[in-house]
C-alpha positions in Angstrom: -86.8 -136.5 -129.6 -87.1 -133.1 -128.1 -88.8 -131.8 -125.0 -91.6 -130.7 -127.1 -92.0 -134.2 -128.5 -92.1 -135.5 -124.9 -95.0 -133.2 -124.2 -97.1 -134.4 -127.0 -96.2 -138.0 -126.8 -94.6 -138.7 -123.3 -92.8 -141.7 -122.4 -94.3 -143.4 -119.4 -92.8 -145.2 -116.5 -94.6 -147.1 -113.7 -94.4 -146.7 -109.9 -96.2 -147.7 -106.9 -98.5 -145.1 -105.4 -101.0 -145.6 -102.7 -100.9 -149.4 -103.0 -101.7 -149.1 -106.8 -99.1 -149.2 -109.4 -99.5 -146.2 -111.7 -97.7 -145.1 -114.9 -96.2 -141.6 -114.5 -95.3 -139.4 -117.3 -91.4 -138.7 -117.0 -90.0 -135.1 -116.7 -87.0 -135.3 -119.1 -83.9 -133.1 -118.0 -82.8 -130.6 -120.7 -79.3 -132.2 -121.0 -80.8 -135.5 -122.1 -81.2 -136.7 -125.6 -84.8 -138.0 -125.2 -87.1 -139.1 -122.4 -86.9 -142.7 -123.6 -83.1 -142.5 -123.5 -83.3 -140.8 -120.0 -85.5 -143.5 -118.7 -83.5 -146.3 -120.0 -80.2 -144.8 -118.5 -82.1 -144.4 -115.3 -83.3 -148.0 -115.2 -79.8 -149.5 -116.2 -77.8 -147.3 -113.6 -80.5 -147.1 -110.9 -81.0 -143.5 -111.2 -83.9 -141.6 -109.9 -86.4 -139.9 -112.3 -89.1 -137.4 -111.7 -92.6 -137.5 -113.0 -94.6 -134.3 -114.1 -96.6 -134.6 -110.8 -93.3 -134.5 -108.8 -93.2 -138.2 -107.9 -89.6 -139.5 -107.8 -88.7 -143.3 -108.2 -86.3 -145.6 -110.0 -87.8 -147.1 -113.0 -88.1 -150.8 -112.9 -91.5 -152.1 -114.4 -93.2 -152.1 -117.8 -95.2 -148.9 -118.0 -97.9 -150.3 -120.4 -99.4 -152.6 -117.8 -100.6 -149.8 -115.6 -103.2 -146.9 -115.6 -101.9 -143.5 -116.0 -101.5 -141.1 -113.1 -104.2 -138.6 -113.4 -101.9 -135.8 -111.8 -99.3 -136.3 -114.5 -101.9 -136.2 -117.2 -103.3 -133.0 -115.8 -99.8 -131.5 -115.7 -99.1 -132.6 -119.2 -102.3 -131.0 -120.6 -101.5 -127.8 -118.8 -97.9 -127.7 -120.4 -99.3 -128.7 -123.8 -101.8 -125.9 -123.7 -99.1 -123.5 -122.6 -97.0 -124.6 -125.4 -100.0 -124.3 -128.0 -100.7 -120.8 -126.8 -97.0 -119.7 -127.5 -95.6 -120.1 -124.0 -92.5 -122.3 -123.2 -92.4 -125.4 -121.1 
């Protein structure tokens, strides 16, 4: 999976925000094989990840159980539109 794959089909990880757990879209570092691999590595080793909205946390919960962070979705849509128009992420 490449960064462009991450933008069109993001891996999501949950965090607590404003007393509501949300699923954030993870910003994958360029030196990582894939976003899923990065989140798994972070979860195993207790490393901090960063969401597209800027929120930072250590992944611990199942992302499919929680609603998406609207700020992450907005950021992902902006990035996807930029890529679709010929820009770079």
